[in-house]
Rosetta silent file (secondary structure, phi, psi, omega in degrees, C-alpha in Angstrom):
SEQUENCE: MSFLRTHLVAVGRMKAGPERALFDHYAARLTPPPQLREVEEKRNLPPEKMKPREAELLLGAIPEGARIIALDEHGKSMGSQAFAQKLGEWRDEGVRDVAFVIGGADGLDRAVLDQASLVLSFGKMTWPHMLVRGLVAEQLFRANAILSGHPYHRE
SCORE:     score description
SCORE:     0.000 S_00000001
   1 L     0.000   55.202 -174.576    5.055  -12.280    7.613 S_00000001
   2 L   -52.637  141.969 -178.911    8.636  -12.651    8.585 S_00000001
   3 L    71.881    5.699  174.296   11.148  -11.830    5.840 S_00000001
   4 L  -107.578  106.615  179.124    8.517   -9.960    3.820 S_00000001
   5 E   -86.973  133.101 -176.964    9.369   -6.262    3.843 S_00000001
   6 E  -111.380  147.782 -179.878    6.465   -3.918    3.118 S_00000001
   7 E  -138.455  132.316  169.569    6.594   -0.404    1.773 S_00000001
   8 E  -101.086  117.819 -176.369    3.876    2.192    1.398 S_00000001
   9 E  -115.652  113.882 -169.149    4.776    4.434   -1.510 S_00000001
  10 E  -140.094  152.417  175.809    2.367    7.376   -1.621 S_00000001
  11 E   -86.544  134.946  179.828    1.772   10.786   -3.027 S_00000001
  12 L    98.850  160.019 -177.927    1.596   13.552   -0.402 S_00000001
  13 L  -110.259  126.872  179.375    3.034   14.085    3.033 S_00000001
  14 L   -85.375  131.659 -178.698    1.218   12.799    6.040 S_00000001
  15 L   -99.837  170.568  175.661    1.059   15.219    8.912 S_00000001
  16 L   -63.482  140.643 -178.423    0.493   14.633   12.617 S_00000001
  17 L   156.101 -172.669 -175.940   -3.113   13.799   13.395 S_00000001
  18 H   -64.045  -34.221 -177.966   -5.477   10.887   13.691 S_00000001
  19 H   -69.045  -37.040  177.023   -4.621    9.366   10.348 S_00000001
  20 H   -68.601  -37.669  179.065   -0.897    9.387   11.229 S_00000001
  21 H   -62.117  -43.337 -178.507   -1.701    7.963   14.645 S_00000001
  22 H   -64.846  -46.977  176.927   -3.636    5.103   13.108 S_00000001
  23 H   -57.663  -52.752 -178.667   -0.756    4.250   10.641 S_00000001
  24 H   -56.067  -41.007 -178.583    1.762    4.497   13.466 S_00000001
  25 H   -60.710  -48.834 -177.976   -0.277    2.277   15.797 S_00000001
  26 H   -80.561  -34.136  178.892   -0.347   -0.671   13.372 S_00000001
  27 H   -62.364  -39.077 -176.864    3.081   -0.111   11.800 S_00000001
  28 L   -65.979  -20.522 -177.385    4.616   -0.344   15.307 S_00000001
  29 L   -91.446   -0.519 -177.814    3.024   -3.765   15.787 S_00000001
  30 L  -108.600  141.957  173.825    4.666   -5.253   12.693 S_00000001
  31 L  -127.500  119.453   -9.250    8.197   -6.629   12.388 S_00000001
  32 L   -74.579  156.814  179.287    9.619   -5.286   10.320 S_00000001
  33 L   -69.479  151.868  175.654    7.370   -2.266   10.258 S_00000001
  34 L   -64.553  143.518  178.607    6.206   -0.967    6.858 S_00000001
  35 E   -92.768  129.202  177.763    8.412    1.719    5.426 S_00000001
  36 E   -95.657  119.111  178.319    6.536    4.872    4.392 S_00000001
  37 E  -119.678  111.250 -177.490    7.971    6.517    1.274 S_00000001
  38 E  -107.473  145.353  177.255    6.157    9.711    0.329 S_00000001
  39 E  -131.511  153.975 -174.672    6.671   11.617   -2.827 S_00000001
  40 L  -155.369  133.518  172.758    5.343   15.001   -3.857 S_00000001
  41 L   -93.257  122.817 -175.299    5.581   17.147   -7.016 S_00000001
  42 L   -82.686  -23.312 -179.685    5.969   20.708   -5.834 S_00000001
  43 L   -76.175  144.394  175.633    5.014   22.284   -9.220 S_00000001
  44 L   -86.843   86.767 -176.856    1.362   22.999   -9.905 S_00000001
  45 L   -90.170  150.447  172.892    0.919   20.885  -13.019 S_00000001
  46 L   -68.311  152.813 -174.974   -2.316   20.371  -14.850 S_00000001
  47 H   -48.011  -39.772 -177.490   -3.967   16.918  -14.198 S_00000001
  48 H   -68.660  -18.721  175.475   -2.886   15.482  -17.556 S_00000001
  49 H  -102.501  -26.341 -174.983    0.760   16.170  -16.655 S_00000001
  50 H   -70.705  -45.545 -179.095    0.518   15.610  -12.912 S_00000001
  51 H   -57.327  -47.990  179.102   -0.479   11.900  -13.038 S_00000001
  52 H   -62.032  -39.583  177.624    2.392   10.888  -15.282 S_00000001
  53 H   -63.024  -43.751  179.150    4.814   12.922  -13.094 S_00000001
  54 H   -63.514  -39.100 -179.629    3.439   11.301   -9.903 S_00000001
  55 H   -60.536  -41.611  179.544    3.817    7.905  -11.571 S_00000001
  56 H   -61.026  -46.692 -178.759    7.468    8.630  -12.323 S_00000001
  57 H   -65.135  -47.287 -177.171    8.079    9.674   -8.690 S_00000001
  58 H   -62.316  -50.991 -176.132    6.159    6.637   -7.233 S_00000001
  59 H   -60.838  -32.465 -179.858    7.918    4.078   -9.487 S_00000001
  60 H   -70.157  -21.188 -178.319   11.257    5.640   -8.608 S_00000001
  61 H   -93.113   -7.260 -179.039   10.563    5.144   -4.921 S_00000001
  62 L   -84.734  135.320 -179.911    9.731    1.426   -5.115 S_00000001
  63 L   -62.896  148.593 -179.364   12.567   -0.926   -4.163 S_00000001
  64 L   -64.911  135.644  178.435   13.953   -2.895   -7.087 S_00000001
  65 L    84.046   -2.250 -178.804   12.343   -6.245   -7.474 S_00000001
  66 L   -72.605  143.167  167.653    9.385   -5.476   -5.207 S_00000001
  67 E   -73.975  138.470 -174.954    5.935   -6.825   -6.018 S_00000001
  68 E  -107.325  129.174  173.480    3.696   -3.921   -6.607 S_00000001
  69 E  -115.004  110.455  179.805    0.176   -3.665   -5.189 S_00000001
  70 E   -92.161  129.452  177.135   -1.579   -0.612   -6.710 S_00000001
  71 E   -93.599  117.258 -173.559   -4.507    0.720   -4.659 S_00000001
  72 E  -150.138  139.091 -178.826   -7.272    1.747   -7.050 S_00000001
  73 E   -65.855  -13.065  178.495  -10.992    1.902   -6.732 S_00000001
  74 E   -97.158    5.960 -176.596  -11.360   -0.166   -9.931 S_00000001
  75 E   -78.885 -174.386 -179.541   -9.091   -2.934   -8.589 S_00000001
  76 E   -75.637  133.151  173.582   -9.851   -6.382   -7.234 S_00000001
  77 E   -98.598  130.302 -179.511  -11.741   -6.473   -3.963 S_00000001
  78 L  -139.840  150.657 -179.778  -10.653   -9.297   -1.679 S_00000001
  79 L   -75.447  166.358 -179.066  -11.286  -10.381    1.885 S_00000001
  80 H   -63.651  -34.372  172.979   -8.653  -10.354    4.515 S_00000001
  81 H   -56.182  -51.480  179.633   -8.159  -14.120    4.360 S_00000001
  82 H   -60.607  -42.071  178.845   -7.511  -13.991    0.614 S_00000001
  83 H   -62.664  -45.589  177.218   -5.198  -11.002    1.070 S_00000001
  84 H   -61.329  -40.892 -177.220   -3.191  -12.797    3.766 S_00000001
  85 H   -63.568  -42.584  176.053   -2.996  -15.858    1.603 S_00000001
  86 H   -60.306  -44.611  175.518   -1.609  -13.857   -1.327 S_00000001
  87 H   -62.187  -41.932  176.038    1.051  -12.300    0.851 S_00000001
  88 H   -59.227  -44.333  176.790    1.862  -15.666    2.301 S_00000001
  89 H   -57.272  -47.371 -178.494    2.266  -17.153   -1.200 S_00000001
  90 H   -66.122  -40.624  177.762    4.656  -14.379   -2.193 S_00000001
  91 H   -58.354  -44.135 -178.653    6.620  -14.767    1.077 S_00000001
  92 H   -71.888  -24.092  172.762    6.897  -18.534    0.430 S_00000001
  93 H   -76.204  -10.352  178.735    8.097  -17.885   -3.142 S_00000001
  94 L    97.422    6.757  174.664   10.982  -15.868   -1.731 S_00000001
  95 L   -59.297  134.420 -178.427    9.607  -12.383   -2.501 S_00000001
  96 L  -101.023  -33.542 -174.833   11.472   -9.962   -0.246 S_00000001
  97 E  -132.580  138.384  172.518    9.643   -6.694   -0.845 S_00000001
  98 E  -128.183  130.216 -179.197    6.033   -5.680   -1.485 S_00000001
  99 E  -112.530  120.512  177.501    5.144   -2.099   -2.307 S_00000001
 100 E   -93.644  126.691 -174.957    1.674   -0.708   -1.808 S_00000001
 101 E  -113.358  125.456  179.489    1.222    2.353   -4.104 S_00000001
 102 E  -114.627  123.112 -175.027   -1.216    5.095   -3.253 S_00000001
 103 L   -86.879 -177.304 -179.176   -1.742    7.781   -5.939 S_00000001
 104 E   -84.245 -163.910 -175.542   -2.637   11.439   -5.681 S_00000001
 105 L   -59.136  -28.653 -179.096   -5.983   13.154   -5.882 S_00000001
 106 L   -97.654   11.011  177.851   -6.522   12.087   -9.470 S_00000001
 107 E    84.966 -169.643 -177.281   -5.537    8.452   -8.855 S_00000001
 108 L   -93.673  143.910  174.139   -2.769    6.363  -10.369 S_00000001
 109 L   -72.201  153.701  177.358   -1.418    6.672  -13.871 S_00000001
 110 H   -52.923  -35.167  178.682   -1.600    3.733  -16.232 S_00000001
 111 H   -55.048  -40.021  179.718    2.175    3.348  -15.957 S_00000001
 112 H   -70.282  -51.925 -175.588    1.810    2.328  -12.298 S_00000001
 113 H   -56.544  -40.707 -178.569   -1.257    0.087  -12.907 S_00000001
 114 H   -65.143  -29.102 -178.738    0.508   -1.729  -15.733 S_00000001
 115 H   -86.575  -13.976 -174.530    3.449   -2.620  -13.493 S_00000001
 116 L   -73.043  137.583  173.083    1.358   -3.885  -10.611 S_00000001
 117 L   -76.104  -26.763 -179.529    1.225   -7.605   -9.695 S_00000001
 118 E  -148.990  131.605  166.969   -2.140   -6.786   -8.059 S_00000001
 119 E  -103.867  119.127 -167.538   -4.531   -3.890   -8.336 S_00000001
 120 E  -120.026  139.945  175.865   -6.463   -3.834   -5.118 S_00000001
 121 E  -115.792  141.653  172.427   -9.577   -1.967   -4.059 S_00000001
 122 L   -93.974   28.914 -178.657  -10.781   -1.259   -0.553 S_00000001
 123 L   112.887  170.715 -177.436  -14.305   -1.089   -1.885 S_00000001
 124 L   -75.735  -17.446 -178.486  -16.336    1.084   -4.160 S_00000001
 125 L   -77.162  153.094  174.632  -16.311    4.048   -1.810 S_00000001
 126 L   -86.641  131.049  179.786  -13.572    6.703   -2.137 S_00000001
 127 L  -109.920  146.727  173.187  -11.289    6.848    0.887 S_00000001
 128 L   -60.987  134.808 -176.249   -9.105    9.825    1.980 S_00000001
 129 H   -62.114  -32.177  176.095   -5.576    8.999    0.795 S_00000001
 130 H   -70.804  -31.942  175.816   -4.125    9.645    4.191 S_00000001
 131 H   -72.021  -31.749  179.358   -6.570    7.281    5.828 S_00000001
 132 H   -59.003  -38.649  177.142   -5.701    4.561    3.324 S_00000001
 133 H   -55.118  -43.678  177.855   -2.188    4.403    4.749 S_00000001
 134 H   -67.768  -38.225  177.751   -3.681    3.392    8.112 S_00000001
 135 H   -64.192  -40.538  177.439   -6.034    0.868    6.449 S_00000001
 136 H   -61.786  -48.326  177.298   -3.083   -0.716    4.647 S_00000001
 137 H   -56.849  -42.577  178.693   -1.144   -0.953    7.952 S_00000001
 138 H   -67.822  -38.269  176.185   -4.044   -2.526    9.713 S_00000001
 139 H   -68.252  -30.172  172.587   -4.580   -5.088    6.950 S_00000001
 140 H   -68.242  -39.115  177.698   -0.927   -5.951    7.074 S_00000001
 141 H   -67.248  -39.555  177.995   -1.186   -6.545   10.814 S_00000001
 142 H   -62.386  -46.659  179.180   -4.326   -8.590   10.223 S_00000001
 143 H   -57.971  -46.178  178.357   -2.640  -10.623    7.499 S_00000001
 144 H   -59.608  -41.532  177.619    0.288  -11.299    9.829 S_00000001
 145 H   -61.818  -43.819 -178.643   -2.178  -12.470   12.527 S_00000001
 146 H   -63.732  -46.827 -173.214   -3.966  -14.736   10.060 S_00000001
 147 H   -72.991  -26.657  177.912   -0.710  -16.284    8.747 S_00000001
 148 H   -94.819   -1.360  176.988    0.651  -16.850   12.277 S_00000001
 149 L    77.717   18.646  175.592   -2.590  -18.237   13.696 S_00000001
 150 L   -72.696  142.522 -175.747   -2.989  -15.292   16.145 S_00000001
 151 L   -77.439    7.068 -179.203   -6.626  -14.777   17.301 S_00000001
 152 L   -57.005  -42.128 -177.641   -6.767  -11.054   16.260 S_00000001
 153 L   -90.252  127.287  174.963   -8.734  -11.943   13.110 S_00000001
 154 L  -118.631  140.398 -179.767  -12.158  -13.480   13.638 S_00000001
 155 L   -90.306    0.000    0.000  -14.368  -14.752   10.858 S_00000001
């Protein structure tokens, strides 16, 4: 997906371990690699105040003009081919940046969902937020393979 810069904007800090290794494995295979931007509210706020604060931090970390893909269990489920096609369309339209937004333990605030160009679900199951970073990186690698005709993706 040359000329399409990707950003993962997420709540929480990823530590060394298998989730980090998975993300790093696929990120290293992409040019340019996705940029990981992590935000964290240090204060222990109640959930009704935490989600809006996280939204503020997340939205502030997204590059100006980026298309936003919010990851949410209630979002649209799409296959890898359709996902690759959507990214290819944006690339061909001249979009420079795409930001994948991963919320905290209580999910994303409405403020983030309302600004998203796409609200995407990785299925009805709940996934650990640190693992989702690796899943996004793998799907970006897969989309790149699909768009370039590389045999990594098999139907």
